[in-house]
C-alpha distance (Angstrom), angle and dihedral (degrees) to the residues before:
residue distance angle dihedral
M1 . . .
R2 3.80 . .
L3 3.80 140.0 .
T4 3.81 116.6 -115.4
E5 3.79 133.3 -167.8
L6 3.80 113.7 -100.6
S7 3.77 120.2 -124.9
R8 3.78 115.0 -125.2
E9 3.81 91.4 -106.4
R10 3.79 93.2 46.8
R11 3.78 91.0 47.6
E12 3.82 92.1 52.4
Q13 3.80 90.8 48.3
W14 3.77 92.2 49.7
E15 3.82 95.1 45.8
S16 3.79 91.5 50.9
G17 3.80 90.1 52.0
W18 3.79 92.1 44.9
R19 3.79 92.8 57.1
E20 3.80 90.3 53.3
R21 3.81 97.4 47.8
P22 3.82 118.2 93.9
G23 3.77 118.6 -122.7
W24 3.80 100.5 40.9
R25 3.78 131.5 86.5
E26 3.80 136.6 170.6
P27 3.82 106.4 -98.4
A28 3.80 94.2 140.6
R29 3.79 92.4 64.5
R30 3.78 92.1 62.9
G31 3.77 135.9 56.2
V32 3.79 120.2 2.3
F33 3.81 95.2 -12.1
V34 3.80 103.3 87.4
E35 3.80 104.2 160.6
W36 3.73 131.8 54.0
K37 3.82 132.5 -161.9
A38 3.80 130.9 -172.4
W39 3.81 132.0 -171.3
G40 3.75 138.9 -175.8
V41 3.81 118.0 -116.7
E42 3.79 112.1 -131.0
V43 3.81 128.6 -169.2
D44 3.83 120.2 -178.9
G45 3.80 89.9 -21.3
R46 3.81 93.6 -49.3
D47 3.80 123.3 121.2
V48 3.82 100.7 -130.2
G49 3.81 101.9 165.9
T50 3.80 149.3 -48.2
V51 3.79 140.0 -93.5
A52 3.82 130.7 -164.3
V53 3.78 135.7 -172.0
G54 3.80 136.8 -170.6
F55 3.78 123.6 -148.6
S56 3.79 145.9 151.8
P57 3.83 110.3 -113.4
S58 3.79 91.6 -157.5
D59 3.79 93.0 54.4
L60 3.81 111.2 25.1
P61 3.81 91.7 155.3
M62 3.81 85.9 73.7
G63 3.76 85.6 70.5
V64 3.78 145.7 -110.4
F65 3.81 122.6 -84.2
I66 3.81 117.4 -145.0
D67 3.78 104.0 -139.8
D68 3.78 98.0 177.5
I69 3.77 144.8 4.7
H70 3.77 109.7 178.5
I71 3.80 125.0 173.9
E72 3.80 117.6 -172.0
P73 3.84 112.0 -107.5
N74 3.82 94.3 -115.7
E75 3.83 90.5 53.5
R76 3.81 98.9 49.8
G77 3.77 126.5 112.1
R78 3.82 93.3 45.2
G79 3.79 100.1 94.7
Y80 3.79 94.2 -103.9
G81 3.81 93.8 130.1
R82 3.80 92.7 56.8
A83 3.80 91.5 43.6
A84 3.82 90.4 51.5
R85 3.79 89.4 49.9
E86 3.80 89.7 55.0
L87 3.82 91.5 50.4
V88 3.81 90.1 53.8
T89 3.81 89.7 47.8
R90 3.81 89.9 52.4
W91 3.82 90.2 49.6
A92 3.82 90.0 51.8
L93 3.80 92.7 47.9
E94 3.79 91.3 51.4
R95 3.81 87.5 57.8
E96 3.81 91.9 48.5
A97 3.78 95.1 -114.0
T98 3.79 110.5 165.8
Q99 3.79 98.4 -155.6
I100 3.79 140.3 29.2
R101 3.80 122.4 -156.6
V102 3.77 140.5 -173.4
M103 3.79 138.3 -180.0
T104 3.80 118.8 -130.5
E105 3.78 134.8 -178.3
P106 3.82 122.8 -141.1
T107 3.81 88.9 -131.5
N108 3.82 91.4 59.4
E109 3.80 98.6 74.2
A110 3.80 96.6 174.6
L111 3.80 92.4 53.1
T112 3.80 92.0 45.6
R113 3.82 90.7 52.0
L114 3.80 91.6 48.9
F115 3.80 91.3 57.2
A116 3.80 99.1 31.5
D117 3.81 90.5 119.5
Y118 3.82 91.8 58.2
D119 3.81 116.6 94.5
V120 3.81 117.6 -111.9
A121 3.80 103.8 -117.2
S122 3.80 101.0 176.0
R123 3.78 143.1 -17.8
H124 3.76 141.9 -139.5
K125 3.79 112.6 -138.3
R126 3.79 129.1 -170.4
L127 3.78 133.9 -157.8
T128 3.79 119.9 -157.9
V129 3.78 98.2 -143.1
R130 3.79 123.2 -124.1
A131 3.80 126.7 -176.9
E132 3.81 91.8 -105.3
D133 3.83 91.8 56.5
G134 3.81 92.2 72.7
G135 3.77 140.0 28.9
P136 3.80 142.4 143.7
D137 3.79 121.1 -54.0
D138 3.80 116.1 -179.6
A139 3.82 91.0 -158.8
I140 3.81 91.9 64.7
A141 3.81 116.9 79.2
P142 3.82 138.1 156.8
M143 3.80 111.2 -73.5
T144 3.79 113.6 -99.7
P145 3.83 125.3 -136.2
K146 3.80 87.5 -110.5
E147 3.82 91.9 55.7
Y148 3.81 95.0 44.6
P149 3.86 98.7 80.1
R150 3.82 92.2 50.6
W151 3.81 92.2 50.5
L152 3.80 92.1 43.9
G153 3.79 92.7 55.0
L154 3.80 92.3 48.0
M155 3.80 92.4 46.4
I156 3.80 95.2 49.1
D157 3.81 93.4 47.1
D158 3.80 92.7 46.5
F159 3.80 94.8 45.8
A160 3.80 93.9 44.8
T161 3.80 91.9 49.6
S162 3.80 89.9 52.5
L163 3.81 91.9 47.6
A164 3.79 91.6 50.5
T165 3.80 90.7 49.4
R166 3.80 94.6 47.0
D167 3.80 100.9 39.9
G168 3.78 101.7 30.2
V169 3.81 92.6 -125.4
S170 3.79 125.1 140.8
M171 3.78 119.6 -90.5
D172 3.81 89.3 -114.5
Q173 3.81 90.4 56.4
A174 3.79 91.5 46.1
L175 3.81 92.3 49.3
A176 3.82 90.0 50.5
Q177 3.83 90.2 53.2
A178 3.80 91.1 48.2
D179 3.80 91.5 49.6
E180 3.81 90.5 50.1
L181 3.80 90.9 50.9
I182 3.80 91.0 54.8
K183 3.82 92.6 48.3
V184 3.80 90.3 53.6
M185 3.80 99.4 38.9
L186 3.82 101.5 36.4
P187 3.82 107.4 27.0
D188 3.82 90.7 153.9
E189 3.81 94.0 40.1
A190 3.81 113.1 -137.2
A191 3.81 90.9 -5.8
T192 3.83 93.7 60.6
S193 3.80 108.3 127.7
G194 3.79 120.6 -122.7
N195 3.80 94.4 37.1
E196 3.79 136.6 93.1
L197 3.82 121.4 -149.9
W198 3.81 117.0 -169.9
T199 3.80 135.3 -176.8
L200 3.81 126.8 -157.3
A201 3.79 111.4 -152.2
V202 3.81 126.6 -156.2
D203 3.79 118.0 -166.4
G204 3.79 88.3 -10.3
E205 3.82 94.7 -55.7
P206 3.84 127.8 106.1
A207 3.80 108.6 -99.4
A208 3.82 107.1 162.7
Y209 3.79 137.1 13.8
L210 3.79 134.9 -153.7
W211 3.82 131.3 -164.8
L212 3.80 115.6 -164.1
H213 3.79 132.4 -177.2
P214 3.83 112.8 -163.8
R215 3.81 111.8 -148.5
P216 3.83 109.4 -170.4
D217 3.82 90.3 171.9
V218 3.82 89.6 69.7
D219 3.82 97.1 28.2
E220 3.80 97.0 -113.6
V221 3.78 147.9 101.6
Y222 3.79 111.5 -130.3
V223 3.80 119.3 -148.4
Q224 3.79 106.7 -139.1
D225 3.79 95.7 178.0
V226 3.78 143.5 -9.8
V227 3.79 123.1 -175.8
V228 3.80 135.3 170.0
E229 3.79 124.0 -155.8
E230 3.82 105.3 -98.0
K231 3.80 96.4 -125.2
L232 3.82 90.0 54.2
R233 3.79 99.1 48.6
G234 3.78 120.5 121.3
R235 3.81 93.5 41.2
G236 3.81 99.2 98.9
L237 3.80 94.5 -101.7
G238 3.80 92.9 127.2
R239 3.80 91.6 58.6
R240 3.78 90.8 44.1
V241 3.80 96.7 52.4
M242 3.82 91.2 42.0
R243 3.80 89.1 61.6
R244 3.80 85.4 69.5
A245 3.84 88.1 68.2
A246 3.80 90.4 58.7
T247 3.80 90.4 44.2
S248 3.81 90.6 54.0
A249 3.80 90.8 49.1
L250 3.81 91.5 50.6
T251 3.82 91.8 46.3
L252 3.81 91.5 51.3
G253 3.79 94.4 43.2
L254 3.80 93.5 -115.2
S255 3.79 120.5 146.0
S256 3.79 104.2 -143.7
V257 3.80 149.2 29.0
R258 3.80 119.9 -143.1
L259 3.79 130.6 -170.6
H260 3.79 143.4 172.4
V261 3.80 120.7 -127.1
F262 3.80 130.1 179.9
A263 3.80 113.3 -119.0
H264 3.82 93.4 -129.3
N265 3.82 90.3 59.9
T266 3.79 94.0 86.4
T267 3.81 93.5 166.3
A268 3.81 93.1 57.8
N269 3.81 92.9 42.5
A270 3.79 90.6 53.5
L271 3.81 92.4 47.3
Y272 3.79 93.4 51.8
D273 3.80 91.4 47.6
R274 3.81 90.3 52.7
M275 3.80 89.6 49.8
G276 3.79 90.6 55.9
Y277 3.80 101.5 -99.7
R278 3.80 115.3 147.3
T279 3.79 128.1 -156.3
V280 3.81 112.2 -107.4
T281 3.81 100.6 168.8
E282 3.79 136.9 14.4
Y283 3.79 125.4 -155.1
R284 3.81 108.6 -145.1
S285 3.77 128.3 -171.1
A286 3.81 141.7 -174.8
S287 3.78 126.7 -160.2
L288 3.81 116.4 -122.7
T289 3.82 94.9 -165.6
């Protein structure tokens, strides 16, 4: 087996098919992954499938993201998918990448089996919103400019700690990524359009914070961040402030709430499961060091 360069026509055909197949998305075209490469998979002169990866040429140690491994239906059951995975791994190792990642969906059983030996690093979960999932709460109000710096510091520290734990990067690197995210997502701080920032107060003091990004184009509210003051954790405030996400979805006429949660955060994973969220994608990774 070998990887071959795709002709322009073959690449267009494959990309069109890729977009229509369940179980794959386009994570490598966003965020830190800024370049994308696809190959044909050839066995004994036969074109048996395609593979694609996303990566950042300026920072390959961050890792390579497998965007696609597709074996033609009449060629399946011969181990070609696993062999193609190993070729991509070899390509990443030759470029001194330290990690390789992939996104799987529980509904795609073949893909999940292929990467079963990868660790689950994080998950996307979705809640199909019902009327009882939201409701008014007088203690939750739009975040004020005075509250914004406190939330921002908590959010950056929390997110960077999770990044460092998941990706094995230094805290300085993780903090730099978190800072860059804020610059892109909230250029005008709390006044940035297209976002909702909420504060839950207890006894008149900020206790929990919520950052939402309504996305009418895909019929959802996305939870960018939720954080509870450390001294007040374990009192149900996370569940309470998260109800605001469902309330926003209901108010805007959107059918679902989606969020990202790191796999090592077992407390948050358990909370979201109890609230009715279901896993829709899993980000898996394998160390190459």
